[in-house]
Residue, then its C-alpha position, 0 to 999 in steps of 0.5 A: m162577443i164581437t164578430y167581424e164581417i165584410y160587405d153583403e147587401s143585406l147589411l146596408d140598412d144597418q150601415i146607414e142607421l149606424v152612420k146616422d146614429i154616430i154623426k148626429d152628435w158631431d159638430w159638423v154633420i157630413w154629407y153621406p151617400n144615401k142608399q141608392s147611391l151606395l147601391e150604385s157604388y157597390s154594384r160597380p165591377s171594380f167594387s170588392s166586398d172585402t173593402r168594407h169591414y163591419a163589427f157586430d155585438r151579436d146582431k147589432m152593428v157597432g163599427f164600420l170602415s170602408s176602403t178602396i184601391e184608388r190608382e197609381v200616381e208616379g209609380v205609387l199605388y194608392g188606397s184610401i179609407h173613409i171615416p171610421f164609424i164606431r158607436e160610443g162604448y165600442e171604441h175597443v173595436e177600432d183596432e181590429l177594424l183598422k187592422k183588417t182594413l189596412d191589411t186588405l189594402k196592403a194585400k191588394g198592393a197599396q203602397a200608400i193609404r189616404s184619408f181625410a177628416m175635419p176636427g168636428w168629425g168625432e175622433t177621426i183625426q185622433i184615430l188616423e194619427r194613432y195609426g201612423f197617418g203622419e203626412k197631413k195636408l190642408l185641403s180646404y175649408a168648409t163652412m155652414f151658416s144660416v141664411d139669415l147671416l146675409v139676408n134680412n127682410d129688406y134684402k134687394k138683389p144687387e144689379r150686378v147679380q144675374e139669375l140664370d135659368v138652367l133650361r134657357d141658359r144651359i149653353v152659358l152654364t155649360r161654358l162657365i162650369a167647364e172653364a172653372s172645373k177644367q172638365p170636358k164640355e160633354v161631361i158638364e152637359n151630362y151633369i147639367e142634364e142630370l140636374i135638370w132631370t132631377d130638379a136638383i138646382p133651386a137657383f143659379a146666379v152670375v155676379h158681374h164685377h167690372v171684367d170679372v165674372s163669378f158664378g154659383y148655385l144651390a144644389k139639393g145633394l140628391r145623392y146624399l142622406d137627407i139632412p132637413g133644412r140644409i143645402f149645398l152652396s157652390f161658388v166659383t170666384s173669378v177675381k184677377d190679382e189687381n182686383k183682389d179688393l173686390f173679393k168680399d163684395i163678390i162673395k157677399d153679393g153671390f152668397g147673399y142672393l143664393a141665401m135669399k133663394a135658399k130661404k124662399a125654397g125653405y132651407n135655413t142652412l148653407w154648406y160651402e167648401a172653399r178650396d181657395i184657402e188663401n182667401v180664408a181670412l176674407y171669408e171670415e171677415l164676412g162672418l163665416k166660420m171656416e173649419p179646415t179639412y185635412g188630408f192624411t197619408l200613411r206610407v206602407 
């Protein structure tokens, strides 16, 4: 007999076990928050327990779907749902989980509901489309690649690649990240302090090409479930239109150097998300397999 419940802290370990069990067979394993991060998120004043819905077969958790009310944009209050996690053999709980979740968001005033998915996330896209999430938008591309793709035993750091030390060069790093992210300097300072405190950055590099300065770093993703051997790669490419022919050189230099640092630190796979979707063909010319991430919207 299938029963349904909403969030209680006692369910959190089962929730994480369910997610791990389901994503292990996916083509693209997502970065899912670890228990500490979930506890922090679920402890915020804005959190509501009825936005987390669970399906049980007796004592076994077989389905989970989380949602939230976001914010009002141009007079429209948005809600969102995350990925439906449903064990194989229990696909029949999908309807009730979606119904409970969508009804909850509607009752809280949501006028539109958003979600996002990649083709390799099980049946997520098919589920969203079945439930009327008809507005589909390409958001970004992601890639996972072996450090050996860009690094061999004869690797030598290009002269135009400069490694920065997070402690020594924090002022430079703050400026670079603040300018690239358009976030306040104080926010970036706090972000860097947290990275330093948790020893979360194995490497940070700047690539100089004529007047263009690009930068990137490796981050361990300490707020996510541990996936052995994998690490986040972040990179911001600054290339003026007249220097577009330098794009692949900059990526090759920056990615190659950071791949080398990752390999030395014991990592074998890098995850990178490219929001500059206009450059996807150039990434692919370097041997990177780019997979799309889509945003979906349901008007209610």
